[in-house]
N, C-alpha and C positions, 0 to 999 in steps of 0.2 A: 503494501499497500504507499510505503514510503517514497520507492521511487514512480509509481503513479504521480504520488504532490508532486514530485519534483521538475519532472517532464512537462507536467503542466503549466508550473511555474517558467521554466525553462522554453516553454514554445510561449507562452503570456509575453517574455522578453523579446523572441526572437521574430513574432507574427506580426509586431506594433507597425514596422515598416511597408508590413503587405495591407494595413488595413487602410492607412493613410494613405495607399496609390490607390486604392479603390475608392474611399470616398472619394478622392480628387477627382480622380476619373469618372465618378456619378456626379459632381459638381459640373464639371467640364460639360457632359452629356444634355445635362438640366438648362445650362443656359443654353448652350449650341445644339441642342436637339431638332429644332427647328430648322434649321441649314443643311442638316441632312438627307440625303433621301430617303423616304420611306423605305427601299428596298435592300438600304444599309445602315438601316437604324440598329440594325441586330447584332452586327459585326463589333461595335463598341463593348458591347455588354461580353458577348462571347471571349474578349479579347481578355475583358476585368479579368471573367469569372475564373477564363485557362489560367491567366497566367496568377492570379490565386492561388489555385488549388496546385500547380507544380511547385512554387512557391512553398505550400503549406508541407506537399510530398518529400522536398527537400528537407525542409524545417526538423519535419518529425524524425526523419531517417540521423538526420545530425545528433538531436539532442537523445536519440537511442543511443546512438556510439557514444557520445559523451556521460552518459549515465552509467554504461556498460563500462567503459576506463574507468572510472571512478570506484565504481563496485569493485573493480576488481582488485585484491592486494598485490603491494607491489613482491616484488620476486629480491628480497634478501637475503644477504650473505648469512649464509648458515655457520653460526659461530663453533659450531660443532667442528664443519669440514675444516672454517680455519684455524683454530687450535691444533687439528690433526698435523697440518699442512706444516704448521710452527715446530711441532713434536716430530716430526719424519726430519727438517733440517739440522734440529739438536743433535737427534740419534745417528746422522751421516755424520754429521761434523766434529761432533766432542770427542770421542772417543781415539788414540793416538798410539800408534804405537812405532816403535822406536828399536827396532833390532840393536843386540848389544848397548843399550842404554836402560831401556825396562826388561828388569830379571824376570819379568811375569809375562814377556810377551806373547811367548808360545803355551800358555796354558790358557784355552776358552773360558777354565770356570774361575781365575781372579780377572778382580775389574786391570782393566787398563788405563793407564795415564789419560787425561782428559787436557785436551788443545788449551784451556783456558790457564790452566795451573802452571804449563812451560813458556806458553807465548811469551816469545820477545817481540817489543815493539820494532815494525819496519822501517827504517825511514830513506828519503832520498838522497842524492847527493846533494839535493841543494843544498845552500849555507844561507840562512836568514841571520841578519844583522839585529841586534839587539843591545838595547844601553841598561848596563847596569851601574849605580853608581854605591860607593864605598857611603859610611856612615861620617865619618870625616869631612867636616864641609872643606876642608883646603886640598883635598884631592878630587883635580876633577874626574867627570864622569868620561869612561872608558868603552868601549865598545866589544862586545863579546861577540860569537855569533854561533848556532847552534842547529845539527841538520834537519829539513823539513819531514815530519812525518808524513807517510805515504796518507793516511787518511786525511790528515789537513789536506794536503798536497788535493787530494780526490773532491773535495768540498768549493776549491778556488779553482776548480779546472774549469775551461772556458768550456759551456755549454754544456754542465755538468758529465764531461764526457772525456777520459783518459785514457794513455794506455800507461801499464808497468813494466816497464823493459830491466831485466835482470841478468845474469849469467846462471847457468844452471847451479839450482842446490842454494839459492839467494832469497829463497821462503817466499816465491810468489803466489806458486800452491796455496799455501802456508797460509799467508794473508787471507786469499780469498775464503778460503774456510773458516778463519777466524771471525773476519768481520761480517758473514753468513750466520757464524752461532749469535757472536754476539748482537746483532738484532732481533735473531727469533728467540732471544732467551728474554731480552726485556720487552716488545711485542708480548710474549708470551706471561710476562708480570717481574721480571724480577729485576732486579737494581741494575741501574746503569754500568756498565763495567769502562766501557769506551769514554772516557772523559772528552777526546778529543772531539768528538763527532756532534757537530753543533747541529742542534734540532733535532725536532723528530724521527724517531725511530723507523724506517721504511723498510717493507717486506723484501727480503733476502730471495734473489734469485739465479741460481748458479748453477751453471752448466759447461761442460766439455766441448769447446768446440771442436776436437777432433771427434768427438761422435759425434757433432751435428754435420761435419763434413760427410759422415758416412751417410749420413741419413737422405740426402739431396739427392734428386732422381737425376738419373744419369742423363751423360750428355747436358746438361744442364751448363747455358754459356751466361746469365746471370744473375746476382744475386738478388733476393727479394725480399722485405718485410714478414711476409707472408710464411716462409722456410721457414725462417726463427718462429713463427707463432705457432706453426705446426708441431713445432719440433718440442717445443715448451709443454704444450697441451697434451703431446703424444707421450710423453716423460709422465705428466704428471699422474694422465689414467692407466698405465703401465703399472701404475704402483700401486696395489690395494690402499694404502697407509692416506695418499694422497686425490683420489678416482672422483671424491664428493665434492673436491674443490673447484674441479674443472670449470664448471658450470658457471663458478663467480668470481675464476682468476682475473680477465680481462674485465670485468666492471670495477674490482677492487682496485687494479691500477692505473684504470684511468680516474678516480675519484683519489687514489690514496696516494698514486705512486709506490718507486720499487727500485731495488738497487740491484740493479742487473748485473752479474761477474761473471763476463766471458773468461774464464780460464783456458790459456795454452793454444795462441795461434801458430804458434810454431807446432803443434803437436798435427795440422792438418798437415797429413803424411802426401797427399798429393798436390806438388805444385801449382799444376794449372787451377784447384781447387782455392786457392787461399784469395784471388783476387774475388771469387763470388763472396767467399766466405765474408771479407772486407765488406762487397757492396748490399752482402745481407743484413749486415750488422749496423752498417750507415740509414740504412733503411728504416731500420727496424727504430733505432732512436730518433730520429724524425718524426715517425710517427705515434713513438708511447712520451718524446723528449717536451712535447709542446705545453706542457703544463705547467713545466717546469717545477716539476720533486720531485721527478726519478732523476735517478746518477747510473752513470753507464762506465763501466772499467773492462779495461782488455789487458788481458796480462801476453807476455809475448818473451823471449830470451834477444837477447839483445842481436846476436850476431842476425838471427832469422828474420830482425825486422829493416835490412835495409835495402831491400830490394824495391824500389819506387811504388809497384802494381801491389805491394801486401800493406800499403802503409797507410790509415785510416785519415781521410781528409778533416783537418784542423780541433783532430783530437789531441 
């Protein structure tokens, strides 16, 4: 009953112009009717009535559509699927097995080392000047420098896009895992542990570019954002822990942003595919970076980033 009341109100609002037009036409006919030949006097009435009926039908259809849209509940992000996704990120990135350092590395029944307990902050080779003053007033201020942390460098990156280069074993992939872990834990309710990160935590999305390259269609010539989107969603679908989050993933990223961590450009074994992967990443970042909330990081070995075809534009 409430829906019909709402529909009546909606019709009353929208039919007002039609009633006004009909009244105006009848007034004109009343004043000019004697000038219209007898055989044509019926046509103005047909025009008015016909136009009024068409306008009424269209208005009813629009009103019914708007009422159905308003009464249809919006699809909200499932809290359970969201938390399950974060839990999977934590579970995948927290354990750390270091042969030779962890005496229980070979024992599946013993607790393994956790990444956040042994992680050492990763710095860039860029030095930042800082001013340090001594307490004594007769000492002049002296300038010192400290290395720029990778996390801070990412936040300062132009267009929020950065390529992290380094030699083998310098901690690029470990940094990706650590940052994904910290974001997931904070979004799950933990106290912030990455003090260098300025702003709200973002949904971490970490993936291997080597595996992404393997998923590309045969004989692909140009990279597209859709390839990365499909790879991310297919990866979520394949994992029972994250399957239910698939319908909500895109909506969440568009509304709240995300931290996209693309690891190992140098792990794309087919050298002819590297330009395709680069094109896909650039297109993906343009599509999802418009809200100015998301960040994008690509890691690569230094020597593997020398070829201009493999370099990301303006990253």
